[in-house]
N, C-alpha and C positions, 0 to 999 in steps of 0.2 A: 841745639838744646833738644833733648829727648822728649817726644811727645808722650804725655802721661794720661791725658784725657781729652774727650771731645765734648762739646757743648752743643746741644740742640734745643729747639723750642718745641714743647708739646702743644697739642691742639688747644689747651686751655691757657696758653701763653706763659706757662711756667717753664723754667729751664730744666733740662734733663742732663745729668752729667754721666758719661759712659767712660769708665776708667779703662786704660790699657795697661793690663798687668805687666806686659812685657816691658814697657817703658818705665813702669814703677820699679820693677826689678833690675832694670838697667841702671837706674839711678842708685838703688840700694847696693849694687855690685861695684859699678865703676866709679861712682862720684862719693859714695859714703862708706866704701870699703868692707861691706859685709860678705861673708863667705859661709858655707855650710860644709860640715864634714861628719862622716860616720866613723866612729872609733870604738872598738870593742861591742859592736852591736848597738850602739846608741848614737843619736844625732845630736850635733852641737853646731850652735851659730856662733861665728867668730867675727871679730871686726878689727880692721886695721885702724889705729887711732894714733896719730903722731909717730908714726913709723913701728908702733909696737902692735903685736897681735894679742887680742884679748877674747876670753870667752864671754858671751853676752846672752841674756835672756831673749826669748823670742820677741817679747813686747819692745825691746830695744829698736828693732826694724821700724815698727809703727812711730815710736817716739822720735827717731832720727829723721824719718821721713817727713813728720810734721814740722820739725825744726827746719828742715830743708825748705819746705813750702813757704814757712814764715819768712825765711831770708830771701828766696828767689821767686816768689809768686809774681811780683810785679814784671819780672823778666820773661815770665812764661807767656806764649800767645794766648792762652785762654783767659789770662787777666783782664783782656779787653772785652770778654764776653760774659764774665761772672765775677761777682765780688768774692773776696777771699772767704768771708764768713759763711756764705752760701756753699762755696766750694767745699770748705772744711766740715759743714754739716753733712753734705752729701758723702764725704769720705767716711765719716763716722757712721753713717747709716748704712753704707754699702760695704765697708771694711774690705776693700780690695787686697790688703795684704794678709794672706792666710798661710797657715801650715799646709803645704801641698808638696808631695814628692817631686813633681815636675819642677817647681820652682826651686826646691832644695837642689835638685840636680843642676839647675842653671847656675846657682850660687856655688856649686862645687866644680863646675866645668873649668878647665885649665887651672885648677888649684892644686898645688903639690906641696906636701908638708911631710916630713919624716915623723915616725912615731915618737921619738925622743923629744922633739921640739913640741909636737902636739901635746904630749903628756905634761910637759912643762907649762904649756899655755893653760891647759885645763886644770892644773893644780895650783895655780897662783892664788 
């Protein structure tokens, strides 16, 4: 399973969450089916869902990742180090999923779609 965060203990005894953006974006891409594409000068987030490709809003990445955590948190190694509620609170405080050209490139990497199909997806 992809490592998405590291938990450490601060001097005051509180837990510190360090998010690994690469791990988070791997989950978004490989497990949750998100992609990014530029078309006619604009950027679009796409998602494979039940075999169909759909245009989605940026916030869908965060929402889907939260759902993923809700379903899979107990199977993640960090679940032995921190409670789910504390982890989610840190997620909302730090917001590790951001609009970033580097991560957009990662979501676009190895993604090929012709203009006709993309136009159909964007105009659904």
